[in-house]
N, C-alpha and C positions, 0 to 999 in steps of 0.2 A: 550934220546931225546923224547922218548914216554912219559916218566914221566913228562917232562917239558910241553908237550902239554896238558896233562891231568890236570895238576895243573892250567894251564892258562885257560882252559875251565871251570874249577870249579869256578874260580873267576869272570867269566862274569855274568852280570845281565840279566835275562830273564824276560821281562814284561809279565804280564798276562792280556789279554784284556777281554772285556765284553762277547765275544763269546766263551771264553775258549781256544782260540788258543794261542800258544806261538810262538813268532817271535823274531828273533835276531835283534838287533839294529845295523844298519850299515849305510853305505852311502845311501842306497836306501830308507831310511825312509823319508816320506814327511813332509813338514812344518806343515800340519794340525795335524799330529800325535804328533809333538813336542808341539803344542799348547794344545792338549788334555792331554798330560802328565803333562804339567805345571798346568793345571786345577786340575788334580787329586792330585798333590802335595799340592795345595792351600787348597783343601777340607780336606786333612789329617791334615793340620796344624790348620786351623781356623774353620773347621766344615762346614757343608752344610748350605746355606741360604735358608730357606723354602719359603721366599717371592719371591725369584728370580729363584727357581729351575724349571726345565722343565722335562717332560717325553720324553725321546728319544726312538723312535721305529726304528727298522731296523738297529741297530748297529751304529757305529761311522761314517760310510760312508753314512748315509741316507741323503735325501734331506731336504730342509727347510720345505716341506709340512708335514713332520713327527714330527715337533716340536709343542707341544700343551702347551700353558701357563697354569700353575696351578691356576692362578687367575680366570680363566673361569670355574674352576671345584671345587670351594669352597663348593658348595651345594652338591657335590657328593663325598666328602671325606670319608664318612662312608661306601661306597661300596668297597668291596675287589677288588683290582686290581692285575692282574697277574704280577709277578716279571719278567720284561723284561731286567733289567740291573740296575746298581747302579745309584742313584740320584747324579747328578753333577751340578755344576754351569755352565751356558753357557759361551762359549768363547766370546771374543769381536766381532768376526765376526758374530757369531750366534745372539748376542744381536742386532747388526745392522740390520740383516735380519728380526728379530722379530719386531723391531720398524718400518721398512719400510712396513711390511705387516699388521700393526695395522689398524683397521677400523676407518676412520676419523670421522664417525658419532658418535662414543663413545668417544668424546673429554673430556678434563679435565673439571671437575665441578667447577673450580675456576672462570670461567667467567659466571656469571648469567645473564639471560635475564630479563629485567624489566617486572614485572607482570602488566597487564592492570587493571584498576580500576573496582571493581565489579559492575555489572549493578544494577540499582535502583529497589527495590522490589515493588510489588503492593501496600503494606501498606504505604511505604514511598511516592510513587506517589500520593496516595489518601490523605495522610496528607498534602502534599505540595499543592494539589489542594484546600483543605479546607482552608488552611492558606491564599492562594491567594484570595479565595472568601470572607473570613472575612475581608481582607484588603480592598477589593473593597467596601464592605458594609460600613465599617467605613469611607472610603473616601467620599462616597455619603452622609452618615449621617452628616459628618462634613460640607460639602458644603451646604446641605439643612438647617442645624441649623444656619449657618452663615447668609444665605439669610433671613431666618425667623426672626432672632434676629434683623437684620438691618431694616426689614420692620416694626417690632413692635416698635422699638425705633423711627422710623420716624413718625409713627402714634401717639405715645405718645407726641412727641414734636411738632406735627402739621405740619411737613414737608412732610408727605406722605399721599396719599389718600387710602381709604379702600372701599371695596364693601359692600353695605348695602341693605338688603331686609327688608324694614320697617314693612311689615305685619308679616313676620316670626320672626323678632326680638321682636316685641310686644308680640307675642304668647309665645315666650321663656321666656321673662321677667315675663309674667303673670304666667307661670308654676312654675318658681322659687319662686315667691311670694306665690302662692297657697301651694307649698310644705312646705315652712316655717310655714305657718299658720296651716296646717294639722299636722306638727310635734308638734306644741304647743298643739293642741287638743289631740294628742296621749299621750303627757306627762301628761296632766291633767287627762285623762281617766285612765292612769296607777296609778296615785296618788290616784284617787278615789277608784280604785280596792284595793289598799293596805290598805287604811284607812277603807274601808268597811269590808275587810277581818278581820282586827283587831277588829272591832265592833262585827262581828259575833262570833269571838272566845271569846270575853268578855261576850257576851250574853250566849254563851254555858257554860262558867264557872259559870256564875251567876245562870243559871238554875240548875246546879248540886249542888250548895251551897244551894239554896232554897229547893231542894228535900231532901237533907240531914238534914236540919233543921226541915222540916215537920215531919220527923220520930223521931227526938230527942226532939221535943217540942210539947207535946200533947195539950197544951192549945192554940197553934198557928198553929196547923196542917193544918187547912183549908186555912188560909191566905197564909202560905208558899206554899201550894200545888197549889193554883190559880196562884201565881206568877211564880212558876216553869213551869207550863204548858204554860203560856203566853210567857215566854222567849224561851221555846223549839219551839213554833210555829214561833216566830220571827227568830230564828236560821234557821228553815227550809225554810222560805220565803227568808231569806237573802242569803242562799246558792243557791236558785233558781235564785235570782237576780244577784249573782256573776257569775253564768253560762252565763247569757245574756250579762253582761258587759265584761266578758272575750272574748266572741265571737266578740263583738264590737271592742275591742282593737286589737284582732288578725286580723280582716279584715282591719282596718285602717293601721296597721303596714304593711300588705302586699301591700296595695295601695301606701303607702308613700315610703317604703324602697325597694320595688321590681319593681312595675310598673312605678312609677315616676322616680326612679333612673335609670332604663333601658333607658327611653326616654332621660334623661339628659346625659347619657353616649354617646348616639348618637349625642346629641347636642354638646358635647365636641369635638367629631370627626369632626363634621361639622365646628366648629369654627377653628380647626386646619387646615382643608382643605381650608377654606376661607383665612387664613393667608398665607398659601403656595401659593395659587392662586394669591393673590395680590403681593407676593414677586416675583414670576416668571413673572407676568405681568409687574412689574416695571423693572425687568431685561430685558425684551423684548423691552420695550420702550427706555431704555438706549442704547440697541444695535442698534435700528433703528435710533437713533440720531447720532450715531458715523459715522466715515468715512467708505466708502465702498471700501474695497480692498480684496485681497485673504484671508488674515487672519481673518478679521472681518466677511467675508461671511460664513465661517464655524461656527463661534461663533453665528451668527444670526440664522442659521439653527438649531443649538442645542437649542438656547433659544426659538425658535418657537415650537420645539417638546416638550420641558418641559412645556411650557405654555399650549399647547393643552391638554397634559396628565393631568395636575393639574386642568384645567378647567372642564374636564369631571368628575374627582373625586369630585370636589366641587359641580357640578350640581347634581350628583347622591346622595350625602349625603344631599343636601338641599331637594330633593324630599323625601328621607327617613324620615327626621325630620318632614316634613309637614304631611306625612301619620301617623306617630306615634303620633303626637300631636292631630290629629283628633280622632284616636281610643282611646287615653288616655282620652280625654274629654268625649266621650261616655261611656267608662267604669267607669269613676269617677262618673258620674251622676247616673248610675244604682246601683253601690255599695253604695254610700252615701244615696240614697233614701231608700234602704232596711235597712241599718244600723241605720239611724236616726229614722225611724219608730219603729224599734225594741227597741232602747234605750228609746224612749219616752214612749211606751206602758209598758215596764217593770218597769221603774221608777214610773210611775203613779199608776200601779196596786200594787206595793209594799207599797208605802207610803199611799195609800188609804186602805190598809189592805185587798184587794181583792185577796185572794189566788187563786181562780178559774181563774180569768182573767190573773193572772201572769203565771199560768201553761199553759193556752191556748196560751199565747203569745209565749212561748218557743216552743210549738208544731207547731204553725203557721210558724215559721222560721226553723223548724227541728233542734233544738238545743238540744243536749244530752251531753253537757259538764258538768263536775263536777267542783266545786270550788277547788282552790289550796289546801285548808286546809281540804278537805273532807277526813275522815278516811275510811279505807277499812272495810267493814262489817265483823263481826266475823264469824267463821265457824258455830256457832249455828244459826245466822240469815240467812245464806245461805241455811240451810236445808229446 
């Protein structure tokens, strides 16, 4: 009988728990221990699932507070941990407790919140402001161009009236006619300068030829010599006259293409302002003739404001043109008096053969200009 009991005890299974204790399996074993045994068997068959394993502290009978998900410790896997027991898969009851204790703030990332549109930067806002400003400028320009074109066509076809200042218009027309005549004088003076420069160069070449022949022809040495000296003297006087004529051309060019042109530019601005003034005057007259209601009242106020602004601009430019015309006339008289006297004295002295009077004329007007074809003196002559 004793041997039978010993053989029966030898065939019984003794489970080994994580704390090293051995306990018999009997009727007193709890349902939780049965669940843990099933989990151990599953681990032995399929292996541990590292993504779902947990570290259990305090033995199998520990509370839910001792269960720490390994997903929260991925950054600290490299640290050595003390061996507290074997790694096991959680039981269904433990998984339910872990899910109930999860932080609701760390929800699933499958539901994304819509991102708000990025705010507009300073550069984008500035670019948008510039675009709006350009659009307003183009709009005003289009309206102004339409009104001025309408007014111009009305004047051309005799259906519209225009503002006329008879005295100022006469002075402007006289200025334009004077400018055309002075441009003609300027062109003739330039042609005279070019032709006379060619004459001086021809005389210079002729003087060199006479001088060379006087040395190679002993029988005509005196005759060639006299002619060579005469041509050299004419070249010298011709270069002096070229200096005076070049000064005359330069002064007339400044008067015509700078002083008169500046005044005519102001005249063009004045004429544009006059056309705008008449266009907005006509627009105001049409607004006054229309019916008086709430809509036309605002239009009438805008037309009056535009009319007063363009009238002030027109009157200012008219005053500027009158002042410039007055100063231009005074400047023209002074300049032309000096230049005509210079031109007359220089031409008379040259063709009279009076070299002294020609040189005095240039000194009188402080002219130290060289002719365009004057050659630079050699370094021997400068010594």
